[in-house]
BABAKE-144597 format. One record per residue (C-alpha): x negated, y, z negated; residue number from 1. Coordinates in pm, whole numbers, always signed. Layout:
<nodes>
node X = X; Y = Y; Z = Z; num = NUM .
...
</nodes>
This chain:
<nodes>
node X = +7754; Y = +4072; Z = +3415; num = 1 .
node X = +7416; Y = +3913; Z = +3350; num = 2 .
node X = +7107; Y = +4121; Z = +3359; num = 3 .
node X = +6869; Y = +4058; Z = +3636; num = 4 .
node X = +6509; Y = +3986; Z = +3547; num = 5 .
node X = +6262; Y = +4258; Z = +3629; num = 6 .
node X = +6090; Y = +4222; Z = +3962; num = 7 .
node X = +5765; Y = +4023; Z = +3960; num = 8 .
node X = +5447; Y = +4220; Z = +3969; num = 9 .
node X = +5240; Y = +4174; Z = +4277; num = 10 .
node X = +4910; Y = +3994; Z = +4226; num = 11 .
node X = +4622; Y = +4208; Z = +4330; num = 12 .
node X = +4326; Y = +4009; Z = +4446; num = 13 .
node X = +3985; Y = +4159; Z = +4430; num = 14 .
node X = +3706; Y = +4049; Z = +4650; num = 15 .
node X = +3435; Y = +3889; Z = +4438; num = 16 .
node X = +3094; Y = +3791; Z = +4560; num = 17 .
node X = +2941; Y = +3486; Z = +4397; num = 18 .
node X = +2570; Y = +3521; Z = +4322; num = 19 .
node X = +2331; Y = +3253; Z = +4438; num = 20 .
node X = +2261; Y = +3150; Z = +4080; num = 21 .
node X = +2608; Y = +3091; Z = +3939; num = 22 .
node X = +2452; Y = +2968; Z = +3612; num = 23 .
node X = +2343; Y = +3326; Z = +3543; num = 24 .
node X = +2705; Y = +3440; Z = +3564; num = 25 .
node X = +2820; Y = +3172; Z = +3324; num = 26 .
node X = +2545; Y = +3253; Z = +3077; num = 27 .
node X = +2607; Y = +3627; Z = +3095; num = 28 .
node X = +2978; Y = +3566; Z = +3030; num = 29 .
node X = +2898; Y = +3341; Z = +2736; num = 30 .
node X = +3013; Y = +3033; Z = +2921; num = 31 .
node X = +2817; Y = +2716; Z = +2968; num = 32 .
node X = +2758; Y = +2573; Z = +3308; num = 33 .
node X = +2672; Y = +2214; Z = +3387; num = 34 .
node X = +2296; Y = +2258; Z = +3344; num = 35 .
node X = +2339; Y = +2429; Z = +3008; num = 36 .
node X = +2565; Y = +2155; Z = +2879; num = 37 .
node X = +2315; Y = +1889; Z = +2987; num = 38 .
node X = +2030; Y = +2077; Z = +2821; num = 39 .
node X = +2229; Y = +2107; Z = +2498; num = 40 .
node X = +2313; Y = +1736; Z = +2504; num = 41 .
node X = +1948; Y = +1648; Z = +2568; num = 42 .
node X = +1836; Y = +1869; Z = +2279; num = 43 .
node X = +2094; Y = +1709; Z = +2053; num = 44 .
node X = +1979; Y = +1361; Z = +2153; num = 45 .
node X = +1617; Y = +1460; Z = +2096; num = 46 .
node X = +1701; Y = +1590; Z = +1749; num = 47 .
node X = +1890; Y = +1270; Z = +1667; num = 48 .
node X = +1599; Y = +1062; Z = +1792; num = 49 .
node X = +1352; Y = +1265; Z = +1585; num = 50 .
node X = +1574; Y = +1226; Z = +1281; num = 51 .
node X = +1600; Y = +850; Z = +1338; num = 52 .
node X = +1223; Y = +824; Z = +1382; num = 53 .
node X = +1179; Y = +1015; Z = +1058; num = 54 .
node X = +1409; Y = +772; Z = +878; num = 55 .
node X = +1220; Y = +477; Z = +1026; num = 56 .
node X = +893; Y = +638; Z = +921; num = 57 .
node X = +1028; Y = +676; Z = +565; num = 58 .
node X = +1133; Y = +311; Z = +565; num = 59 .
node X = +790; Y = +203; Z = +687; num = 60 .
node X = +625; Y = +414; Z = +418; num = 61 .
node X = +853; Y = +252; Z = +160; num = 62 .
node X = +754; Y = -93; Z = +285; num = 63 .
node X = +387; Y = +1; Z = +274; num = 64 .
node X = +427; Y = +119; Z = -85; num = 65 .
node X = +603; Y = -205; Z = -178; num = 66 .
node X = +326; Y = -405; Z = -12; num = 67 .
node X = +65; Y = -211; Z = -207; num = 68 .
node X = +244; Y = -284; Z = -535; num = 69 .
node X = +301; Y = -651; Z = -457; num = 70 .
node X = -9; Y = -865; Z = -507; num = 71 .
node X = -138; Y = -1067; Z = -215; num = 72 .
node X = -33; Y = -1430; Z = -210; num = 73 .
node X = -384; Y = -1544; Z = -299; num = 74 .
node X = -348; Y = -1342; Z = -622; num = 75 .
node X = -14; Y = -1498; Z = -723; num = 76 .
node X = +4; Y = -1673; Z = -1056; num = 77 .
node X = +202; Y = -1995; Z = -1102; num = 78 .
node X = +517; Y = -1799; Z = -1194; num = 79 .
node X = +491; Y = -1586; Z = -879; num = 80 .
node X = +476; Y = -1905; Z = -674; num = 81 .
node X = +780; Y = -2039; Z = -862; num = 82 .
node X = +971; Y = -1716; Z = -795; num = 83 .
node X = +888; Y = -1753; Z = -426; num = 84 .
node X = +994; Y = -2120; Z = -434; num = 85 .
node X = +1326; Y = -2028; Z = -597; num = 86 .
node X = +1403; Y = -1788; Z = -314; num = 87 .
node X = +1378; Y = -2067; Z = -56; num = 88 .
node X = +1712; Y = -2208; Z = -175; num = 89 .
node X = +1634; Y = -2574; Z = -146; num = 90 .
node X = +1939; Y = -2681; Z = -344; num = 91 .
node X = +1961; Y = -2870; Z = -670; num = 92 .
node X = +1617; Y = -3017; Z = -624; num = 93 .
node X = +1460; Y = -2673; Z = -667; num = 94 .
node X = +1460; Y = -2718; Z = -1047; num = 95 .
node X = +1251; Y = -3035; Z = -1011; num = 96 .
node X = +1018; Y = -2865; Z = -763; num = 97 .
node X = +968; Y = -2575; Z = -1003; num = 98 .
node X = +875; Y = -2813; Z = -1284; num = 99 .
node X = +631; Y = -2997; Z = -1057; num = 100 .
node X = +469; Y = -2676; Z = -934; num = 101 .
node X = +427; Y = -2560; Z = -1295; num = 102 .
node X = +292; Y = -2898; Z = -1409; num = 103 .
node X = +47; Y = -2906; Z = -1115; num = 104 .
node X = -57; Y = -2541; Z = -1177; num = 105 .
node X = +13; Y = -2436; Z = -817; num = 106 .
node X = -79; Y = -2070; Z = -791; num = 107 .
node X = -118; Y = -1856; Z = -478; num = 108 .
node X = -463; Y = -1985; Z = -386; num = 109 .
node X = -356; Y = -2347; Z = -417; num = 110 .
node X = -36; Y = -2279; Z = -221; num = 111 .
node X = -229; Y = -2124; Z = +67; num = 112 .
node X = -471; Y = -2416; Z = +70; num = 113 .
node X = -190; Y = -2672; Z = +116; num = 114 .
node X = -221; Y = -2903; Z = +410; num = 115 .
node X = +86; Y = -3057; Z = +568; num = 116 .
node X = -11; Y = -3396; Z = +424; num = 117 .
node X = +5; Y = -3252; Z = +71; num = 118 .
node X = +379; Y = -3211; Z = +107; num = 119 .
node X = +414; Y = -3580; Z = +194; num = 120 .
node X = +233; Y = -3699; Z = -120; num = 121 .
node X = +539; Y = -3787; Z = -326; num = 122 .
node X = +328; Y = -3876; Z = -630; num = 123 .
node X = +184; Y = -3524; Z = -657; num = 124 .
node X = +470; Y = -3297; Z = -556; num = 125 .
node X = +776; Y = -3523; Z = -568; num = 126 .
node X = +926; Y = -3373; Z = -250; num = 127 .
node X = +1131; Y = -3656; Z = -106; num = 128 .
node X = +1354; Y = -3472; Z = +141; num = 129 .
node X = +1216; Y = -3446; Z = +494; num = 130 .
node X = +1412; Y = -3124; Z = +549; num = 131 .
node X = +1268; Y = -2967; Z = +235; num = 132 .
node X = +916; Y = -3059; Z = +343; num = 133 .
node X = +973; Y = -2891; Z = +680; num = 134 .
node X = +1121; Y = -2578; Z = +519; num = 135 .
node X = +841; Y = -2558; Z = +265; num = 136 .
node X = +575; Y = -2599; Z = +531; num = 137 .
node X = +732; Y = -2327; Z = +748; num = 138 .
node X = +754; Y = -2095; Z = +447; num = 139 .
node X = +391; Y = -2160; Z = +352; num = 140 .
node X = +281; Y = -2093; Z = +710; num = 141 .
node X = +466; Y = -1761; Z = +708; num = 142 .
node X = +268; Y = -1656; Z = +400; num = 143 .
node X = -65; Y = -1705; Z = +573; num = 144 .
</nodes>
């Protein structure tokens, strides 16, 4: 014969009164209520934001330091201008442009004094491509 399971214990319900501020109960029991969770999330977001702002501030300081170290365009020598010109990636013609800029002694002051018409003087600068003229002009304008 199979054993019968023991009889179930009766559930005794106690009458519990809920205080007006249920959050106090949760906090006193070590539990988080809705407000507490929101506050924690807000604090976490604030900390993340502060951290991000700190990183951005460090980046800005790094940029400022780099700007201090880098001479202003008006102080560039011919080789500085040629380095800048090389970074524009104007294709195979860049080598010819570099030679021309060196031959013409184009330093930072001269570069900043360029007028749009100077780029169209093929005898002086030997820039034949319309697209290269446009790119060069835009790059010069961004230096000003």
